[in-house]
C-alpha positions in Angstrom: 130.0 120.7 7.2 127.4 119.8 10.0 126.3 116.9 7.1 129.7 115.7 7.0 130.0 115.4 10.1 126.6 113.3 10.6 127.1 110.8 7.9 131.0 110.3 9.5 129.5 109.7 12.9 126.6 107.4 11.6 128.7 105.1 9.6 127.5 101.6 10.2 131.3 100.3 10.8 131.3 102.5 14.2 127.8 101.4 15.4 127.2 97.7 13.8 129.1 94.3 13.0 130.4 93.7 9.9 128.1 92.8 7.1 125.3 94.3 8.9 123.6 97.8 7.4 121.2 100.7 8.9 118.6 99.2 6.5 118.7 95.8 8.2 117.2 98.1 11.0 114.4 98.9 9.2 110.8 98.9 10.1 109.2 95.7 8.3 106.0 92.9 8.7 104.7 95.0 11.7 108.8 94.8 13.5 109.7 97.9 15.1 113.7 98.3 15.6 115.6 101.0 18.0 115.9 104.7 16.1 118.2 107.3 17.5 115.1 110.0 16.9 113.2 108.0 19.7 115.5 109.4 21.9 114.9 113.3 21.3 111.9 112.6 23.2 113.5 112.0 26.6 114.3 116.1 27.0 110.5 117.1 27.1 109.6 113.8 29.0 112.4 115.2 31.8 110.4 118.5 32.0 107.2 115.9 32.5 108.9 114.5 35.4 110.0 117.7 36.7 106.4 119.3 36.9 105.4 115.5 38.3 108.0 116.0 41.2 107.0 119.6 42.0 103.3 118.5 42.9 104.7 115.4 44.4 106.7 117.2 46.9 104.6 119.8 47.2 101.3 117.3 47.7 102.8 113.8 48.8 106.4 114.3 50.1 105.4 117.2 52.5 102.9 115.8 54.0 104.7 112.7 54.9 107.2 114.4 55.8 105.1 115.9 58.7 103.8 113.0 59.7 107.1 111.9 60.6 107.6 114.9 62.6 109.9 116.9 60.6 108.8 120.4 60.3 109.9 123.5 58.2 112.7 125.1 59.7 112.3 128.9 61.0 115.5 130.7 60.9 116.2 133.6 62.8 116.8 136.6 60.8 120.4 138.1 60.6 121.2 141.9 61.0 122.5 143.5 57.7 125.6 144.3 56.9 127.1 145.5 53.8 130.4 144.8 54.9 130.2 141.0 55.9 128.0 140.5 53.3 130.2 141.7 50.6 133.0 139.6 52.2 130.3 136.4 52.4 129.3 136.6 48.7 132.7 137.7 47.3 135.4 136.5 49.0 134.4 133.5 51.2 132.0 131.7 53.5 134.8 130.6 55.5 136.9 133.7 56.9 140.0 133.0 58.5 140.9 134.3 62.0 143.1 137.6 60.1 140.0 138.2 57.8 137.5 138.1 61.4 139.9 140.5 62.8 140.0 142.6 59.9 136.3 142.6 59.6 135.7 143.2 63.8 137.7 146.1 63.4 136.0 147.8 60.0 132.5 146.8 61.8 133.4 148.0 65.1 132.1 144.8 66.4 133.5 142.0 68.1 135.3 139.1 67.0 132.7 137.1 68.4 129.9 138.8 66.8 131.5 138.3 63.4 131.9 135.0 64.1 128.4 134.6 65.0 127.5 136.4 61.6 129.0 134.5 59.4 127.6 131.0 61.2 124.1 132.7 60.8 124.6 133.7 57.6 126.0 130.0 56.2 122.8 128.8 57.8 120.3 130.7 56.0 121.7 129.1 52.7 121.8 125.5 54.5 118.8 123.8 53.0 116.2 122.4 55.5 115.6 119.1 56.3 112.5 119.0 54.6 114.1 119.6 51.2 116.1 116.7 51.8 113.8 115.0 52.6 111.4 115.7 49.8 113.9 115.1 47.0 115.0 111.7 48.9 111.4 110.9 49.0 110.9 111.6 45.1 113.8 109.9 44.2 112.4 106.4 46.4 109.4 106.7 44.6 110.7 106.4 40.9 113.3 104.1 42.1 110.3 101.9 43.6 108.4 102.3 40.4 111.0 101.3 38.2 112.3 98.7 40.1 108.5 96.9 40.1 108.2 97.6 36.2 111.6 96.5 35.3 110.8 93.2 37.1 107.0 93.2 35.2 108.9 93.5 31.9 111.5 91.6 32.7 110.0 88.5 34.6 109.4 86.6 31.0 112.0 87.1 29.1 114.6 84.4 28.0 117.6 86.6 27.9 117.0 87.0 32.0 117.3 83.3 32.8 119.7 82.5 29.5 122.7 85.2 28.6 123.2 83.6 25.5 120.0 84.6 24.4 120.8 88.2 24.5 123.1 88.1 21.5 120.9 85.5 19.8 119.9 87.1 16.7 121.8 90.3 17.2 121.5 93.0 15.9 118.3 92.3 14.5 116.1 92.1 17.9 113.0 93.8 17.2 112.1 96.6 19.9 109.2 95.8 22.0 106.8 98.3 23.7 107.9 97.7 27.5 111.7 98.1 26.6 110.8 101.5 24.9 109.2 102.8 28.2 111.6 101.7 30.8 114.3 102.9 28.4 112.7 106.4 27.4 111.8 106.8 31.0 114.9 105.7 32.9 116.6 108.4 30.5 114.7 111.1 31.2 114.8 111.2 35.0 118.6 111.3 34.8 118.0 114.6 32.8 115.7 115.8 35.1 118.3 115.4 37.7 120.5 117.2 35.2 118.4 120.3 35.3 117.8 120.2 38.5 121.1 120.6 39.8 120.5 124.1 40.4 117.7 123.7 42.6 118.5 120.6 44.5 120.7 120.4 47.8 124.3 120.7 47.1 126.3 117.7 48.0 130.4 117.1 48.7 130.0 114.7 45.9 128.4 116.9 43.2 131.1 116.5 40.8 130.9 112.5 41.2 127.1 112.7 41.1 127.1 114.8 37.0 129.5 112.1 35.8 127.5 109.2 37.2 124.5 110.8 35.2 126.1 111.5 32.3 127.9 108.2 32.1 124.4 107.0 32.4 122.5 108.8 29.6 125.5 108.0 27.3 125.6 104.5 28.3 121.9 104.5 27.8 122.0 106.6 24.4 124.7 104.7 23.3 123.3 101.1 24.0 120.1 102.2 22.4 121.3 103.6 19.1 123.4 100.3 18.6 120.5 98.1 19.4 121.9 96.7 22.9 118.8 97.0 24.1 119.2 93.3 26.2 121.7 93.7 27.9 121.1 97.5 29.0 117.8 96.5 30.8 119.9 93.9 32.8 122.0 96.9 33.5 119.3 99.1 34.9 117.5 96.5 36.7 120.5 95.8 38.7 121.1 99.9 39.6 117.5 100.1 40.6 117.5 97.5 43.4 119.7 99.0 45.2 119.1 102.4 45.1 115.5 102.1 46.2 117.3 100.9 50.2 119.5 104.0 49.8 116.9 106.8 49.4 114.5 104.9 51.9 117.6 105.2 54.1 117.7 109.0 53.8 114.7 109.5 54.2 114.2 108.0 57.7 118.2 109.5 58.5 116.2 113.2 58.0 113.1 111.8 59.8 115.4 111.5 63.1 114.5 107.4 62.9 118.3 106.1 63.3 117.7 102.9 63.8 115.4 102.0 61.2 117.8 104.2 59.2 121.1 102.0 60.0 119.0 98.9 59.3 117.9 99.9 55.7 121.2 101.2 55.0 123.0 98.0 55.9 120.3 96.1 53.7 121.4 98.6 51.1 124.8 98.0 51.7 124.5 94.4 51.2 121.9 94.9 48.0 125.0 97.0 46.7 127.7 94.7 47.0 126.0 92.2 45.7 124.3 93.5 42.8 127.6 96.0 41.9 130.3 94.3 43.1 129.5 91.0 41.9 126.5 90.2 39.8 127.3 93.4 37.5 131.0 92.3 37.3 130.9 88.6 37.3 127.1 88.8 35.0 126.9 91.3 33.1 130.3 92.5 32.1 130.7 88.2 31.4 127.6 89.0 29.2 129.1 91.7 27.5 132.3 91.2 27.0 132.7 87.3 26.8 129.5 85.8 25.4 129.4 88.1 21.9 132.7 86.9 20.9 131.0 83.6 20.5 129.0 85.5 17.7 130.5 88.4 16.2 134.1 89.2 15.4 135.3 92.2 17.9 134.1 95.8 16.1 133.9 99.3 17.5 130.8 99.6 19.2 131.2 96.3 21.1 134.9 97.9 22.5 133.0 101.3 23.1 130.2 99.8 25.1 132.6 97.6 27.4 134.8 100.4 28.1 132.0 102.5 29.2 130.2 99.9 31.4 134.1 99.3 33.0 133.9 103.5 33.8 130.5 102.4 35.6 132.4 99.8 37.5 134.8 102.3 38.4 132.5 104.2 39.8 130.8 101.5 42.1 134.2 100.9 43.4 134.2 104.8 44.5 130.5 104.5 45.9 132.0 101.8 47.6 134.8 103.4 49.7 132.0 106.2 51.0 129.8 102.8 52.0 132.3 100.9 53.6 133.3 104.7 55.7 129.9 104.8 56.7 129.7 101.1 57.7 133.0 101.8 60.3 131.5 104.4 61.5 128.4 102.8 62.0 129.7 99.9 63.6 132.7 100.9 65.8 131.4 104.4 66.6 127.9 104.3 66.3 127.3 107.2 64.2 126.5 107.2 60.7 124.0 109.8 60.8 127.2 112.2 61.0 128.8 110.3 58.2 125.8 110.9 55.8 125.2 114.4 56.5 129.3 115.2 55.9 129.8 113.4 53.0 126.5 113.3 51.2 124.5 116.5 51.6 127.8 118.6 53.2 126.3 120.6 55.3 127.1 118.4 58.7 129.3 121.3 59.7 127.4 124.3 59.6 124.6 121.9 61.0 126.7 121.3 64.4 126.8 125.5 64.0 123.9 126.4 64.3 123.4 123.6 67.1 126.6 125.4 68.6 125.1 128.9 68.5 121.5 127.4 69.7 123.4 125.8 72.9 125.3 129.1 73.5 121.8 131.3 73.3 120.4 128.8 75.8 123.6 128.9 78.0 123.6 132.6 77.9 119.9 132.7 78.8 120.7 130.6 81.7 122.9 132.7 83.2 120.8 135.5 83.0 118.3 134.0 84.5 120.4 132.7 87.3 122.2 136.3 87.3 118.7 137.6 88.2 117.6 135.0 90.6 120.5 135.6 92.3 120.4 139.3 92.6 116.9 139.0 93.8 118.3 136.8 96.7 120.7 139.1 97.7 117.7 141.7 97.5 115.8 139.6 100.1 119.2 138.7 102.1 120.1 142.6 102.2 116.1 143.4 103.0 116.1 141.1 105.6 119.8 142.4 107.1 118.1 145.7 107.2 114.8 144.7 109.1 116.5 142.5 111.6 118.8 145.3 112.6 
């Protein structure tokens, strides 16, 4: 049954233009062509990238974070409470006022004490600023390397300057070593991001990230198997060139450099709008949707490729909504940092709670000091009065 499915899946009419056979893409005369088996290497390379990331975050990103003044957070321990812990794990992290009232009665605590216990417990699971900086630093470094590599790989390629060359001779286009490594490393990176979802910072747009990474892997895998390598490299460089600015903005945001962060975010926004909303639809989609019709009749993989690219464009519009929301806050409210915390990391509320708790402790400390000083002053007045009498 598996063999039957495999034979059906790789039918030439699904992947190649009419009259083209898989035998036409076999290596010959020193020319190498893409093979689906090449994609198996992306999985072990993904684990290699995870190992490299571990050492990068430990020996490069962490010292860099300390240079920026980011310190490892030491969170105060909470008093163990079995009832509250079970409720936290099995019911909800955000109890309602009725839940707080009931738990306070069960634990013989005040409602305020229960609220503070849940706040502290949530803060224990909140990822520290150091971890978020390390993740952003790793992504920034990879995107920067791949952007530079993409420019080096593509600057002398004729199809970058003349889109007609993307389809010249398709699909009998040999695979270049630079194209091989560009594709394999990009795909391995996205696999590594999926494998690290369990340990990375949880974000409110988690589902969108999953869809984006899977769509990217699906698109690159499909374009590889159908030998859309030339258009695929153009798609990758258009995306990487904007991502480096976003990750650098995040790094400076976590470091507390708000003005630098905002400047980088404005640069990212401009490059994003140009690359994803202008270059991608009017250059890439024009190249994949319109130009092939001058060479070929529409066939299945041509239609499927463009459907995937349109889904990708829809994701661009989704991200555009959040970027415009951040820009609005930045321009009119001068507060992009809070938006990024809420929309990106999903921990803005708990960070505010932690600050509120610290302020409350500081206020109570001041009240105790004032009470102590006031009592001391009263004693002094009493003694002076007695001495006067």
